[in-house]
LUMPANU-785984 format. One record per residue (C-alpha): z, x, y; residue in one letter. Coordinates in steps of 0.001 Angstrom, whole numbers, plus 500000, padded with zeros to 6 digits. Layout:
BEGIN
ZXYA/...
END
This chain:
BEGIN
887984215076376135M/887344213805379655N/885234216856380437A/883165216358377251I/882749212663378042A/881576213424381539K/879084215955380238D/877727213531377623S/877021210791380146V/873393210882381199T/872987210212384899P/870926207138385662V/868153207797388134T/867073204899390268R/863436204520391143R/862770204323394799K/860976201157395817P/857339201599396638R/857243198972399305L/855536201252401752R/852724202244399356S/852274198623398228D/852058197522401855W/849436200129402593R/847331199227399563S/847486195536400396Q/846531196255403987A/843571198378402857A/842365195632400499I/842695193051403268T/840705195188405692V/837918195697403143V/837764191973402362L/837701191025406037V/834910193503406746L/832919192174403791G/833409188592404984A/832289189518408497V/829167191256407180V/828296188203405087M/829038185599407769L/827539187223410851L/823863186661409878P/824515183000409116F/826500182463412319L/823746184151414320W/821143181943412634M/823200178833413402L/823693179823417052A/820015180651417511T/818960177342415966S/820960175569418681L/819243177441421519S/816048176140423161R/815408179490424839Q/814998181129421421A/811555179523421176N/810448181377424307V/812154184752424053A/814868186025421738M/817812187762423433P/817825191501422933R/821507191420422017V/822311188775419368P/824832186223420579T/826981183804418614L/827358181369421534I/824068179923422832P/823777179468426584E/822029176106426237D/823347174483423052P/821446171406421919S/819907169825418814F/816414170003420266F/815166172421417600N/816430170135414824Y/814643167139416315F/811410169128416497I/811831170494412964A/812259167021411470S/809888165073413733A/806796165629411603N/808601165724408247L/809724162880405961P/813191164383405907I/814792161421404113V/812172161566401351R/812676165322400974L/816423164961400565Y/816061162079398099L/813654164140395995N/816034167097395985S/819034164946395113L/817196163292392224F/815755166525390811I/818907168590391268V/821155165824389961G/819039165190386867T/818635168847385976T/822345169507386526T/823448166689384216V/820970167772381545G/821886171438381944Y/825580170714381508L/825037168438378507L/822678170659376534F/824541173873377399S/827815172320376241A/826269171030373004M/824657174381372212A/827836176238373137G/829879174007370826Y/827455174618367963A/827569178402368428F/831348178499368909A/832599176120366206K/829575175401364034G/829036176922360605R/825417177500359670F/823442180486358377P/822019182881360941G/824281181676363739K/824958185143365150T/821320186220365022V/820172183001366634L/822783183343369381F/821676186905370145V/818045185787370302L/819060182947372579F/820827185370374908L/817793187674374888A/816022185129377075T/818327186188379907L/816574189565380013F/813163187977380627I/812554187332384342P/811423183858385265F/808324185299386927E/807267186627383519T/807684183243381849R/806315181247384744M/802595181337383909I/802984180490380173P/805399177736381164L/802910176390383688Y/800140176368381068L/802440174492378707F/803261171925381410I/799560171546382167R/798704170972378495D/801312168228378398L/799610166615381417H/802865166295383312I/802115168652386179N/802423167102389627N/805202164829388335T/808984164825388406Y/809006165825384749W/807431169174385609A/810332169884387960L/813044168738385541I/812177169515381912L/811955173345382116P/815514173574383477F/817472171285381181L/818801174225379154A/819371177927379608G/820874181006378023G/823458181582380751F/824954178114380467G/825047178306376675T/826786181684376783F/829399180527379283L/830150177334377346M/830293179196374040R/832847181628375464Q/835000178788376752T/834817176625373645I/835597179618371420A/839042179718373040G/839865176179371889I/842150176365368800P/840404175526365532D/843517173644364384D/842977171094367150L/839430170378366016I/840378170406362309D/843142167888362981A/840645165568364647A/838315165904361671R/841136165050359275I/841856161921361331D/838246160860360753G/836725161697364123A/833022162492364104S/831615165677365599E/830261163758368565F/833664162121369166R/835352165532368968I/832822166940371397F/833243164115373916I/836993163473373650S/838404166957372993I/835971169720373846V/834514168507377141L/837870167651378815P/839095171176378036L/835991172704379638C/836143171072383069K/836430174347385050P/833458175848383240T/831418172672383648L/832161172678387374A/831058176306387557T/827780175605385800L/827249172586388029A/827505174512391279I/825459177437389948I/822693175114388789N/822769173221392084V/822299176484393976I/819461177593391689W/817550174330391767R/818146173476395420W/816854176863396585N/813878176911394215D/810565177056396037V/808191179021393802L/808129176656390818W/807692173431392847P/804825175063394744L/803164175952391440L/803414172635389588V/803200170083392408T/800647169415395106S/801688165953396250S/803717165772399429R/805713162890397953D/807213165274395379L/808294168000397771Q/811940169028397824T/813970169878400906V/813625173626400482T/809922173377399712Q/809100171040402583G/811167172911405139L/809814176260403969A/806256175069404536L/807230173606407896A/809058176780408888G/805995178817408055R/803815176662410291S/806438176830413035Q/807137180528412605G/806193181407416180I/809051179178417385Y/812112181096416278T/814647178397417112G/812747175701415219V/812192177955412217A/815898178813412012L/816786175143412384A/814751174361409269T/816582177154407415A/819974175726408372V/818947172240407263M/817941173634403882A/821083175613403032I/823936173638404592V/824289171132401669P/824578173975399155V/827237175702401248I/829365172554401354F/828989172057397594A/830019175635396910Y/833054175452399201L/834278172410397304I/833914173909393820L/834182177674394425Q/837681177965392920R/836319176811389561Y/833642179510389638V/836205182325389809I/838566180728387299R/836045180044384552S/834072183299384869V/837261185360384603V/838541183368381610S/835200183550379781S/835026187304380264G/838294187941378382I/837492185742375371K/835737187162372368G/
END
């Protein structure tokens, strides 16, 4: 009996821990990420160091250096001496702020309609709405300019704001997020007598804060760095944005490398700070929207 019992017992095999292989894979991933970060940061660090060097306006060093020999803010003083820098920043803040608020509002409203609304042709209309993402802005730019001109609002703030108050990308991202909100929660609010606008403001929007933050930073980057459209629809210097004004100044000061790079730093630093503050929301909301049907 004991012999039969011993034969019937199946030996339990223990899996050897894979600590060594996990350590190697994590180390490889870390090395790749560090190399990618270095490749992305080196050009910006070199631009920042060169913008702080007065000698860069005379002769660039053959070997790029990240520590200037004569650090000073001379190039920044020269870059902003002949520019209404305060006016440029105020214009950018007003235009970017207005378009961002409108973009978030209309994208959220359209996303709520496509996610929870019931009306005929919803799927077809949503597909057609998304089809606009496949049309480059350069293709739509001339018809849009002619439309703005016919409305007699070119060379005004409206020309810089109205075309960017809604978009297919924002609608898609909000629709994906709102679709994950349980229908029972919205139906319960309707039974309690809440209107659709009250449901949208009090229930839907608070549950979409990460996605709204993502759209905010993406729209800020798009609008802050936009140069082509402002050049097309505005001619007044009072309407120039930071990127537009500094781009024109950098072109005129192109022979002075340090001054030109100083204007580039002044244009992109605010966007970098905004992205660093909200970047965690970008990853969180994009990942969550990609796994929702």
